Backbone as a printed PyTorch tensor [residue, N CA C, xyz], in Angstrom:
tensor([[[ -9.6110,  30.4190, -10.8190],
         [-10.0030,  29.9320, -12.4050],
         [ -9.3880,  28.4660, -12.9880]],

        [[ -9.8650,  28.2270, -13.4950],
         [ -9.0760,  25.9470, -13.9750],
         [ -9.3890,  25.9680, -15.3820]],

        [[ -8.7750,  25.2850, -16.0020],
         [ -8.6630,  24.9110, -17.0620],
         [ -9.1080,  22.9020, -17.3290]],

        [[ -8.8490,  22.5300, -18.5270],
         [ -9.3680,  21.2320, -18.6120],
         [ -7.8860,  20.7160, -18.6810]],

        [[ -6.6150,  21.5660, -18.5380],
         [ -5.2610,  20.3870, -18.3600],
         [ -5.2620,  20.2690, -16.6620]],

        [[ -5.4670,  21.0160, -15.8690],
         [ -5.8830,  20.8320, -14.2750],
         [ -6.3200,  20.3570, -13.8070]],

        [[ -8.0800,  19.7730, -14.4820],
         [ -8.0760,  18.3530, -14.3930],
         [ -7.1770,  17.4100, -14.4990]],

        [[ -7.2300,  17.4470, -15.8260],
         [ -6.6740,  16.2520, -16.1020],
         [ -5.8130,  15.5850, -15.3170]],

        [[ -4.8300,  16.7730, -14.2490],
         [ -3.5400,  16.7280, -13.6340],
         [ -3.6470,  16.1110, -12.1720]],

        [[ -5.2740,  16.5660, -11.5880],
         [ -5.7520,  16.4370, -10.9990],
         [ -6.5020,  14.5770, -11.3440]],

        [[ -7.2430,  14.4440, -11.8120],
         [ -7.8350,  13.3050, -12.5560],
         [ -6.9730,  11.7930, -12.5080]],

        [[ -5.6890,  12.1900, -13.2200],
         [ -4.9110,  11.2900, -13.6670],
         [ -4.2710,  10.8070, -12.5250]],

        [[ -4.1800,  11.4180, -11.7400],
         [ -2.9340,  11.0680, -10.9080],
         [ -4.0340,  10.0120,  -9.7040]],

        [[ -5.0030,  10.0660,  -9.6990],
         [ -6.0550,   9.0940,  -8.9800],
         [ -5.8920,   7.5680,  -9.4560]],

        [[ -5.9310,   6.9170,  -8.0660],
         [ -5.7470,   5.2440,  -9.0890],
         [ -6.9610,   5.0760,  -9.8370]],

        [[ -6.6590,   4.2280, -10.7620],
         [ -6.9630,   3.0570, -11.7160],
         [ -7.7720,   4.5480, -12.4440]],

        [[ -7.3510,   5.8130, -12.6400],
         [ -8.1730,   6.6590, -13.7090],
         [ -7.6020,   7.0660, -15.2030]],

        [[ -8.4200,   6.6560, -15.6240],
         [ -7.4210,   6.8920, -17.3520],
         [ -8.5620,   7.6890, -18.3830]],

        [[ -7.4250,   8.4710, -19.4570],
         [ -8.7470,   9.6570, -20.2980],
         [ -8.9870,   8.8210, -21.7190]],

        [[-10.3080,   8.9290, -22.4330],
         [ -9.7040,   7.9960, -23.1640],
         [-10.9180,   8.9650, -24.0590]],

        [[-10.7480,   9.5070, -25.5680],
         [-11.2340,  10.2740, -26.7250],
         [-12.7420,   9.2180, -27.0510]],

        [[-13.9510,   9.9910, -27.3970],
         [-15.4040,   8.7540, -27.2400],
         [-16.0230,   9.5280, -28.0200]],

        [[-15.9470,   9.6520, -29.3320],
         [-17.0580,  10.4660, -30.0530],
         [-16.9520,  12.1770, -30.2510]],

        [[-15.1940,  12.6800, -30.1130],
         [-14.6980,  13.3780, -30.5830],
         [-15.0520,  14.4830, -28.6180]],

        [[-15.0580,  13.8130, -27.9840],
         [-15.0830,  14.5840, -26.3940],
         [-13.8060,  13.5700, -25.5190]],

        [[-13.2160,  14.0550, -24.7650],
         [-12.6330,  13.4080, -24.0920],
         [-13.1150,  12.5950, -22.9330]],

        [[-13.2590,  12.0680, -21.5310],
         [-13.1660,  11.1830, -20.8610],
         [-12.7990,  10.3650, -19.8180]],

        [[-12.4320,  11.2540, -18.7590],
         [-12.1370,  10.6600, -17.8070],
         [-13.0350,   9.5240, -17.4350]],

        [[-12.0980,   8.4110, -17.2460],
         [-13.1380,   6.8730, -16.9020],
         [-11.7410,   6.1440, -15.6060]],

        [[-12.9670,   5.2040, -14.6970],
         [-12.5260,   4.0730, -13.7620],
         [-13.3130,   3.4170, -14.7660]],

        [[-12.2770,   2.0010, -15.4800],
         [-12.8130,   1.2950, -16.0030],
         [-13.4110,   1.1950, -16.5470]],

        [[-15.1370,   1.1040, -16.6740],
         [-15.9180,   1.3060, -18.1590],
         [-16.6490,   2.6860, -17.5830]],

        [[-16.5800,   3.4530, -16.5320],
         [-17.7410,   4.5860, -15.9570],
         [-16.8090,   5.4760, -15.6800]],

        [[-17.1550,   6.7460, -16.0670],
         [-16.9680,   8.1760, -16.7620],
         [-17.3480,   8.9320, -15.5640]],

        [[-16.5010,   9.3390, -15.0810],
         [-16.7090,  10.5200, -13.8200],
         [-16.2990,  11.4570, -14.2470]],

        [[-15.8410,  11.8690, -14.7520],
         [-16.0980,  13.6830, -15.8220],
         [-15.4380,  13.0080, -17.3770]],

        [[-15.6910,  14.8250, -18.0990],
         [-15.6740,  14.1820, -19.2950],
         [-16.2710,  16.1040, -19.7270]],

        [[-15.5550,  16.7450, -20.7100],
         [-15.4130,  17.6490, -21.1340],
         [-15.5270,  18.0860, -22.4910]],

        [[-16.0710,  19.4030, -22.7800],
         [-16.9620,  19.9250, -23.6710],
         [-15.8970,  19.5200, -25.4310]],

        [[-16.6370,  19.8790, -26.6720],
         [-15.1360,  19.5740, -27.7050],
         [-14.2740,  20.7100, -27.5950]],

        [[-14.5900,  22.2160, -27.1850],
         [-14.2140,  22.9760, -26.9450],
         [-13.1230,  23.1420, -25.7620]],

        [[-13.6090,  21.9520, -24.6100],
         [-12.9330,  21.7070, -23.0100],
         [-13.3150,  23.2840, -22.0400]],

        [[-14.1530,  23.6390, -22.6720],
         [-13.9070,  25.7770, -21.5150],
         [-14.9850,  24.4450, -20.3250]],

        [[-16.0370,  23.9330, -20.9630],
         [-17.0290,  22.9370, -19.8870],
         [-16.7610,  21.8640, -19.4500]],

        [[-16.4500,  20.9440, -18.3340],
         [-17.3120,  19.8110, -18.1660],
         [-17.7120,  19.1910, -17.4990]],

        [[-18.4310,  17.8240, -17.6050],
         [-19.2260,  17.2130, -16.9350],
         [-18.6670,  16.2510, -15.9060]],

        [[-19.7750,  15.9430, -14.5290],
         [-18.6010,  15.1320, -13.7760],
         [-19.8050,  14.3420, -13.0290]],

        [[-19.8750,  13.4580, -12.8140],
         [-20.6460,  12.6900, -11.7850],
         [-20.5760,  13.4060, -10.1040]],

        [[-22.0360,  13.6700,  -9.7880],
         [-21.9610,  13.9480,  -8.8690],
         [-23.5090,  13.6970,  -7.6700]],

        [[-24.0190,  13.2000,  -7.1830],
         [-25.1130,  12.7450,  -6.4140],
         [-26.1040,  13.6600,  -6.9900]],

        [[-27.1980,  12.6530,  -7.5080],
         [-28.5950,  12.8930,  -8.2720],
         [-29.7740,  14.1370,  -6.8820]],

        [[-29.5400,  13.8200,  -6.2050],
         [-30.6330,  14.7080,  -5.1030],
         [-29.6450,  15.6600,  -4.3710]],

        [[-28.4830,  15.9450,  -4.8970],
         [-27.5060,  16.8260,  -4.8950],
         [-27.4680,  18.2970,  -5.3990]],

        [[-27.6270,  17.7240,  -6.5140],
         [-27.2330,  19.0910,  -7.8330],
         [-28.0810,  19.9540,  -8.0390]],

        [[-29.3510,  20.4950,  -7.6160],
         [-29.8200,  21.5930,  -7.2080],
         [-29.6650,  21.7350,  -6.6430]],

        [[-29.6520,  21.4150,  -5.0850],
         [-28.5640,  23.0130,  -4.3910],
         [-26.7910,  23.0230,  -4.6430]],

        [[-26.0540,  22.4580,  -5.4690],
         [-25.1590,  22.7180,  -5.3020],
         [-25.2440,  23.9100,  -7.2730]],

        [[-26.3420,  23.9850,  -7.9260],
         [-26.8290,  24.7650,  -9.2490],
         [-27.7640,  25.8590,  -9.0260]],

        [[-27.5790,  25.8770,  -7.5790],
         [-28.4830,  26.9620,  -7.0810],
         [-27.3840,  27.0570,  -6.2020]],

        [[-26.5910,  27.1990,  -5.7360],
         [-25.4800,  27.4340,  -4.9620],
         [-24.3990,  28.6320,  -6.3900]],

        [[-24.3200,  28.7860,  -7.2590],
         [-23.2330,  29.3250,  -7.9650],
         [-24.2970,  29.2540,  -9.7890]],

        [[-25.5070,  29.1930, -10.4590],
         [-25.7610,  29.5180, -11.1530],
         [-25.0510,  29.6840, -12.7410]],

        [[-24.3420,  30.4080, -12.4980],
         [-23.5110,  30.8820, -13.6760],
         [-22.3770,  30.0370, -13.5960]],

        [[-22.0850,  29.0630, -12.6550],
         [-21.2620,  28.0640, -13.0180],
         [-21.6140,  26.7100, -13.0500]],

        [[-22.6020,  26.4400, -12.4630],
         [-23.0600,  24.6470, -12.2740],
         [-24.1450,  24.6910, -13.8660]],

        [[-24.4030,  23.8460, -14.5540],
         [-25.2320,  24.0300, -14.7740],
         [-26.0800,  22.0530, -15.1110]],

        [[-27.4460,  21.9640, -15.3920],
         [-28.2790,  20.7420, -15.2650],
         [-26.8380,  20.3110, -16.8180]],

        [[-26.6370,  19.2650, -16.8940],
         [-26.9440,  18.3620, -18.2480],
         [-28.0160,  18.7040, -18.7820]],

        [[-27.7420,  18.4990, -20.7180],
         [-28.4410,  17.8060, -21.5100],
         [-29.7250,  16.8800, -21.2530]],

        [[-31.3310,  17.0490, -21.5730],
         [-32.4330,  16.4710, -20.3200],
         [-32.2000,  14.8240, -20.8230]],

        [[-31.3170,  14.8740, -21.9570],
         [-31.5140,  12.9490, -21.9800],
         [-30.1580,  12.6170, -20.5610]],

        [[-29.6280,  13.0320, -21.0460],
         [-28.7760,  12.6870, -19.8980],
         [-28.9760,  13.0710, -17.9410]],

        [[-29.4740,  13.7110, -18.0090],
         [-30.5770,  13.5970, -16.6460],
         [-30.9780,  12.6810, -15.9790]],

        [[-31.1660,  11.3960, -16.4710],
         [-31.1530,   9.7680, -15.3450],
         [-30.4620,   9.6840, -14.6770]],

        [[-28.9710,  10.2220, -15.0670],
         [-27.2420,   9.6210, -14.5190],
         [-27.4390,  11.2080, -13.2880]],

        [[-26.2090,  10.3810, -12.2810],
         [-25.7130,  11.2220, -11.4560],
         [-24.5750,  12.2510, -12.2290]],

        [[-25.3130,  13.6480, -13.1610],
         [-24.6940,  13.8630, -13.7040],
         [-24.9570,  15.6940, -13.2450]],

        [[-23.9110,  16.6150, -13.2230],
         [-24.0280,  18.2270, -13.1720],
         [-22.3950,  18.1500, -14.2620]],

        [[-22.9760,  19.6680, -15.2600],
         [-22.0530,  19.9380, -16.0040],
         [-21.3020,  21.8570, -14.7820]],

        [[-20.3750,  22.2770, -15.5670],
         [-19.7830,  23.4010, -14.9050],
         [-19.0010,  23.5920, -16.3090]],

        [[-18.6370,  25.2940, -16.0500],
         [-18.2820,  26.0740, -17.0750],
         [-16.6310,  25.9140, -15.8680]],

        [[-15.5800,  25.7920, -16.6390],
         [-14.8770,  25.8800, -16.2760],
         [-13.6490,  27.1160, -15.5530]],

        [[-13.9600,  28.1770, -16.4800],
         [-13.2820,  29.4130, -16.4070],
         [-13.2360,  29.9850, -14.7700]],

        [[-14.6170,  29.8070, -14.1930],
         [-14.7120,  29.9680, -13.1270],
         [-14.4150,  29.7990, -12.2310]],

        [[-14.2280,  28.1020, -12.2060],
         [-13.6380,  27.4580, -10.9910],
         [-12.3120,  27.7080, -10.5890]],

        [[-12.0240,  27.7290,  -9.7810],
         [-10.5870,  27.8980,  -8.9380],
         [-10.0520,  26.3380,  -8.6470]],

        [[ -9.3390,  26.5650,  -8.8750],
         [ -8.2030,  24.8430,  -8.4640],
         [ -8.9970,  24.1100,  -7.6130]],

        [[ -8.9830,  24.7310,  -6.1670],
         [ -9.4730,  23.8780,  -5.2390],
         [-10.7870,  23.1070,  -5.0700]],

        [[-11.9110,  24.2320,  -5.8670],
         [-13.2140,  23.5210,  -5.7700],
         [-13.3970,  22.2770,  -7.2270]],

        [[-12.2660,  22.5440,  -8.2130],
         [-12.4670,  21.9440,  -9.1780],
         [-11.8130,  20.4340,  -8.8990]],

        [[-10.7380,  20.8930,  -8.1260],
         [-10.1580,  19.4990,  -7.4390],
         [-10.7050,  18.4640,  -6.3160]],

        [[-11.3900,  19.2540,  -5.4810],
         [-13.0690,  18.0830,  -4.6550],
         [-13.7210,  18.1780,  -5.8020]],

        [[-14.0080,  19.2010,  -6.4520],
         [-14.9640,  18.1740,  -7.6880],
         [-14.5540,  16.7240,  -7.9740]],

        [[-13.5730,  17.1610,  -8.4800],
         [-13.3020,  15.5990,  -9.6830],
         [-12.7520,  14.5780,  -8.6310]],

        [[-12.4050,  15.0360,  -7.2510],
         [-11.8910,  13.7490,  -6.5740],
         [-13.1340,  12.8240,  -6.0180]],

        [[-14.2080,  13.4320,  -5.7870],
         [-15.5650,  13.4190,  -5.4770],
         [-15.8190,  12.6330,  -6.3860]],

        [[-15.9490,  13.1140,  -7.9130],
         [-16.7500,  11.8760,  -8.7480],
         [-15.5330,  11.0270,  -8.5880]],

        [[-14.7400,  11.2330,  -9.3690],
         [-14.3500,   9.1960,  -8.7780],
         [-14.1930,   8.7510,  -7.3760]],

        [[-14.4980,   9.5530,  -6.9360],
         [-14.7360,   8.3090,  -5.0190],
         [-16.5720,   7.5410,  -5.8630]],

        [[-17.2980,   8.1530,  -6.4930],
         [-18.0620,   7.7040,  -6.8330],
         [-18.0660,   6.4010,  -7.6770]],

        [[-17.5010,   6.5130,  -8.4690],
         [-16.7270,   5.2940, -10.0150],
         [-16.2660,   4.8150,  -9.2570]],

        [[-15.4680,   4.1600,  -7.7690],
         [-14.4600,   3.2970,  -7.7770],
         [-14.3990,   2.4470,  -6.7600]],

        [[-14.3390,   1.4630,  -6.1400],
         [-14.5430,   1.2970,  -4.4590],
         [-14.4700,   1.3320,  -3.1800]],

        [[-14.5140,   1.6000,  -2.3090],
         [-15.2870,   2.1880,  -1.0480],
         [-13.2120,   2.3720,  -0.6000]],

        [[-12.9010,   0.9300,  -0.8380],
         [-11.1360,   1.0730,  -0.5970],
         [-10.0720,   1.8740,  -0.8130]],

        [[-10.5350,   2.6650,  -1.8170],
         [-10.3780,   3.4370,  -2.5330],
         [ -9.8350,   4.6070,  -1.9220]],

        [[-11.0960,   5.4820,  -0.9860],
         [-11.7510,   6.0070,  -1.1500],
         [-10.8140,   7.7530,  -0.3290]],

        [[-10.4080,   7.4520,   0.3060],
         [ -9.4250,   7.6680,   1.0540],
         [ -7.7190,   7.8630,   0.5690]],

        [[ -7.7170,   7.1830,  -0.2790],
         [ -5.8220,   6.9590,  -0.7380],
         [ -5.6410,   8.9330,  -1.3360]],

        [[ -6.2830,   9.1580,  -2.1300],
         [ -6.0200,  11.0190,  -2.1130],
         [ -6.1240,  12.0660,  -1.2560]],

        [[ -6.1170,  11.3860,  -0.1310],
         [ -6.1780,  12.1300,   1.4950],
         [ -4.2990,  11.9480,   2.0260]],

        [[ -4.3920,  10.9960,   1.1390],
         [ -3.0140,   9.9880,   2.1330],
         [ -2.0400,  11.1410,   1.2700]],

        [[ -0.6570,  11.3710,   1.8760],
         [  0.4750,  12.1140,   1.6510],
         [  0.8490,  11.4300,   0.7390]],

        [[  1.4490,  11.8960,  -0.2440],
         [  1.8220,  11.4650,  -1.6320],
         [  3.8090,  11.0620,  -1.1550]],

        [[  3.5090,   9.7880,  -1.6900],
         [  3.2300,   9.0410,  -2.8700],
         [  3.2640,   7.8520,  -2.6620]],

        [[  1.6140,   7.7820,  -1.4610],
         [  1.3230,   6.9000,  -1.4010],
         [ -0.1980,   6.2940,  -2.4210]],

        [[ -0.8350,   7.0070,  -2.8200],
         [ -1.1890,   6.6700,  -3.9990],
         [ -0.8220,   6.6890,  -4.8720]],

        [[  0.0370,   7.0970,  -5.4710],
         [  1.5540,   6.1740,  -6.4130],
         [  2.1830,   5.1060,  -6.3650]],

        [[  1.9890,   4.4150,  -5.3460],
         [  2.4430,   3.2350,  -5.1570],
         [  0.9050,   2.4950,  -5.1870]],

        [[  0.4890,   2.9440,  -3.9550],
         [ -0.2550,   1.6620,  -4.2540],
         [ -0.9180,   1.3430,  -5.8530]],

        [[ -0.9480,   2.5160,  -6.9030],
         [ -1.1470,   2.2260,  -8.2800],
         [ -0.3170,   1.4020,  -8.8680]],

        [[  0.8850,   1.8180,  -8.5610],
         [  2.1120,   0.8150,  -9.3390],
         [  1.3470,  -0.6450,  -8.3050]],

        [[  1.4260,  -0.5880,  -7.1120],
         [  1.5020,  -1.8750,  -7.3230],
         [  0.0540,  -3.0010,  -7.0380]],

        [[ -1.1130,  -1.8490,  -7.3520],
         [ -2.3020,  -2.4700,  -7.9790],
         [ -2.2290,  -2.4680,  -9.5610]],

        [[ -1.4920,  -1.9660, -10.2880],
         [ -1.4840,  -2.8280, -11.9730],
         [  0.1070,  -3.2930, -11.7340]],

        [[  0.4760,  -4.5430, -11.0900],
         [  1.4990,  -5.3130, -10.8500],
         [  2.7010,  -4.5750, -10.7730]],

        [[  2.9840,  -3.7750, -11.0720],
         [  4.0410,  -2.8280, -11.1690],
         [  5.1680,  -2.5320, -10.3090]],

        [[  4.9470,  -3.7060,  -9.0700],
         [  6.1950,  -3.8210,  -8.1740],
         [  7.3200,  -3.6660,  -8.4960]],

        [[  7.7690,  -3.7020,  -9.1390],
         [  9.9680,  -2.9070,  -8.7580],
         [  9.7320,  -0.8910,  -9.5300]],

        [[  8.6520,  -0.9810, -10.2950],
         [  8.4160,   0.8020, -10.5200],
         [  8.1390,   1.0360,  -9.2260]],

        [[  7.5210,   0.3880,  -8.7370],
         [  7.8300,   1.3630,  -6.9190],
         [  8.7020,   1.3530,  -6.3120]],

        [[  9.9250,   0.6680,  -6.5970],
         [ 11.0100,   0.8100,  -5.5250],
         [ 11.6510,   2.1970,  -5.1320]],

        [[ 12.0010,   3.2330,  -6.8030],
         [ 12.2280,   4.2510,  -6.1350],
         [ 11.0500,   5.5400,  -5.2270]],

        [[  9.9210,   5.1250,  -5.3670],
         [  8.8970,   5.4500,  -4.4810],
         [  8.5560,   5.2030,  -2.4840]],

        [[  9.7950,   4.4440,  -2.3770],
         [ 10.1500,   3.5300,  -1.1640],
         [ 11.0750,   3.7570,  -0.2820]],

        [[ 10.9180,   3.9820,   0.6470],
         [ 11.8110,   4.0480,   1.4770],
         [ 12.9980,   3.2700,   2.0980]],

        [[ 14.5650,   3.5900,   1.4350],
         [ 14.9740,   2.1770,   2.2590],
         [ 14.9230,   1.5840,   3.3610]],

        [[ 14.1180,   1.9360,   4.1280],
         [ 14.2390,   1.4390,   5.5210],
         [ 12.9550,   1.6500,   5.6320]],

        [[ 11.9760,   0.6610,   4.6640],
         [ 10.5330,   0.9660,   4.7130],
         [ 10.2980,  -0.0890,   6.0620]],

        [[  8.8580,  -0.0370,   6.8890],
         [  8.2600,  -0.2180,   8.0250],
         [  6.7260,  -0.9100,   7.0400]],

        [[  6.2120,  -2.5010,   6.9900],
         [  4.8580,  -2.1320,   6.1630],
         [  4.4320,  -3.4650,   6.9790]],

        [[  3.5000,  -2.9250,   6.9960],
         [  2.4030,  -3.9450,   7.9830],
         [  0.8560,  -3.7400,   7.4770]],

        [[  0.7160,  -5.1680,   7.0670],
         [ -0.3730,  -5.1800,   6.2750],
         [ -1.2710,  -6.7320,   7.1370]],

        [[ -2.0200,  -6.2690,   8.0050],
         [ -2.5120,  -7.2610,   8.7430],
         [ -1.6610,  -7.5640,   9.7690]],

        [[ -1.3240,  -9.6050,   9.7510],
         [ -0.6660,  -9.7040,  10.9280],
         [  1.2550,  -9.8830,   9.9560]],

        [[  1.4460,  -9.0880,   8.9320],
         [  2.8460,  -9.3980,   8.3650],
         [  3.2780,  -8.0200,   8.7020]],

        [[  4.5580,  -8.8140,   8.8250],
         [  5.4120,  -7.5530,   9.0100],
         [  6.3810,  -7.4210,   8.9020]],

        [[  7.3870,  -6.6540,   8.2310],
         [  8.1910,  -7.1120,   6.9060],
         [  8.9280,  -5.1360,   6.7880]],

        [[ 10.3820,  -5.7360,   6.7630],
         [ 10.7710,  -3.7050,   7.5380],
         [ 12.1630,  -3.7350,   6.7340]],

        [[ 12.5840,  -2.6470,   5.7300],
         [ 13.5600,  -3.5120,   4.5480],
         [ 12.2620,  -2.9720,   2.7160]],

        [[ 13.3720,  -2.1400,   2.0850],
         [ 12.5500,  -1.7850,   1.2060],
         [ 12.8130,  -3.1890,   0.0950]],

        [[ 14.0590,  -3.9530,  -0.1730],
         [ 14.3310,  -5.2410,  -0.7740],
         [ 13.4440,  -6.7040,   0.0090]],

        [[ 13.4070,  -6.2280,   0.8260],
         [ 12.4060,  -7.2380,   1.7110],
         [ 11.3180,  -7.2510,   2.1390]],

        [[ 10.3310,  -5.4850,   1.5910],
         [  9.3840,  -5.8010,   0.7890],
         [  8.4910,  -6.1930,  -0.3330]],

        [[  9.6180,  -5.8190,  -0.5180],
         [  9.8210,  -5.9690,  -2.2950],
         [  9.8400,  -7.0280,  -2.7260]],

        [[ 10.3850,  -8.1140,  -2.3340],
         [ 10.2840,  -9.7930,  -2.4260],
         [  8.5410, -10.2680,  -2.0640]],

        [[  8.4590,  -9.6630,  -0.9100],
         [  7.5580,  -9.9800,  -0.2810],
         [  5.6130,  -9.7780,  -1.3580]],

        [[  6.0500,  -8.7520,  -1.7970],
         [  5.0130,  -8.4780,  -3.2020],
         [  5.4640,  -8.8380,  -4.1240]],

        [[  6.3400,  -9.6900,  -4.6830],
         [  6.0210, -10.3540,  -5.9010],
         [  5.4670, -12.0130,  -5.3430]],

        [[  5.5300, -12.6250,  -4.2440],
         [  4.9540, -13.6200,  -3.8840],
         [  3.9390, -13.2850,  -3.4230]],

        [[  3.0340, -12.1330,  -3.3120],
         [  1.9570, -12.0650,  -3.0060],
         [  0.7860, -11.1670,  -3.4200]],

        [[ -0.3460, -11.1270,  -3.6480],
         [ -1.2490, -10.5020,  -4.7920],
         [ -1.5100,  -9.2670,  -4.3270]],

        [[ -1.7680,  -8.0960,  -5.3370],
         [ -1.3310,  -6.9170,  -5.1730],
         [ -1.7440,  -5.9710,  -3.3140]],

        [[ -1.3830,  -5.3470,  -2.7110],
         [ -2.3100,  -5.8390,  -1.3560],
         [ -3.6120,  -4.3470,  -1.2950]],

        [[ -4.2230,  -4.1710,  -0.1660],
         [ -5.1600,  -3.1270,   0.2480],
         [ -4.8070,  -2.4350,   0.1370]],

        [[ -4.5450,  -1.5740,  -0.0980],
         [ -4.7220,   0.5430,   0.6310],
         [ -4.3960,   0.5230,   2.1110]],

        [[ -3.5870,   1.4260,   2.2090],
         [ -3.0160,   1.5140,   3.5300],
         [ -4.2440,   2.1830,   3.8390]],

        [[ -4.2630,   2.3190,   5.3150],
         [ -5.0220,   3.3850,   6.3840],
         [ -4.0190,   4.1550,   6.5140]],

        [[ -3.0000,   4.4670,   6.8160],
         [ -2.2200,   5.3920,   7.1530],
         [ -0.3160,   4.8430,   6.5110]],

        [[  0.4080,   6.4310,   6.3070],
         [  1.6670,   5.8950,   6.1630],
         [  2.0590,   7.0510,   6.2960]],

        [[  3.3460,   7.1100,   6.3810],
         [  4.6540,   8.1720,   7.0560],
         [  5.0190,   8.6760,   5.3570]],

        [[  5.9620,   9.4740,   5.3370],
         [  6.8310,   9.2990,   4.5210],
         [  7.6980,  10.4970,   4.7980]],

        [[  8.9860,   9.9680,   4.3210],
         [  9.7200,  10.3130,   4.4450],
         [ 11.0960,  11.2880,   3.4820]],

        [[ 11.8280,  12.1060,   3.4960],
         [ 12.4270,  11.7860,   2.3390],
         [ 12.0260,  12.1650,   0.9240]],

        [[ 10.2480,  12.3010,   0.7040],
         [  9.5110,  11.9230,  -0.1550],
         [  9.3180,  10.6150,  -1.1170]],

        [[ 10.0590,   9.8130,  -0.1350],
         [  9.4370,   8.6930,  -0.2100],
         [  8.6310,   7.3090,   1.2330]],

        [[  8.2300,   6.8740,   0.6650],
         [  6.8650,   6.0580,   1.8750],
         [  7.6260,   5.3350,   2.9850]],

        [[  7.6460,   5.3070,   3.8930],
         [  8.4830,   4.9110,   4.7430],
         [  7.5370,   4.1020,   5.9220]],

        [[  6.7960,   3.9290,   5.9330],
         [  6.1310,   3.7670,   7.1840],
         [  4.0300,   2.7220,   5.9210]],

        [[  4.0300,   2.4450,   5.7730],
         [  2.9010,   1.6120,   5.1900],
         [  1.8730,   0.9330,   5.9950]],

        [[  0.9290,   1.1000,   6.7780],
         [  0.3050,   0.5500,   7.3730],
         [ -1.8890,  -0.1390,   7.1180]],

        [[ -1.9650,  -1.0360,   6.9610],
         [ -3.4940,  -1.9480,   6.8490],
         [ -3.9650,  -1.9350,   8.3110]]])
């Protein structure tokens, strides 16, 4: 069993995701694209979902999933009652909906160990200094041909460079990013 607050915790932890109230309903967005939205009472949500797969999803659990209103059938969208969804299934649906709205280079971030996505979000948003506490003092940074060692040297490097692309792999030690490889 899940609820709107659980959906928000999952969605807002994703890079570039934010929430806005539009027309009295809360929507989760990346840039201008909505990847999830709540009903007014927040008991139901709609979310991005491949149009060609939605009939199979609805058929798999018709008491949980349903079609959006007729005017929204043209969109890649499906709806769900939140109560019968468990947190694991909800999380998978929300992350997949988010993936439909972001560049492919970001798709693997949610699968990397914490705090990799948070570090990348801070760097992407230009908040290099705010990432400091999430980086291990002995950080090993590999970005293509650039290899930098040590948190302070990496931060100095990042201040002079545009935001890096997301890593392919990370290693975490003591809750901090110890190794970053792209």
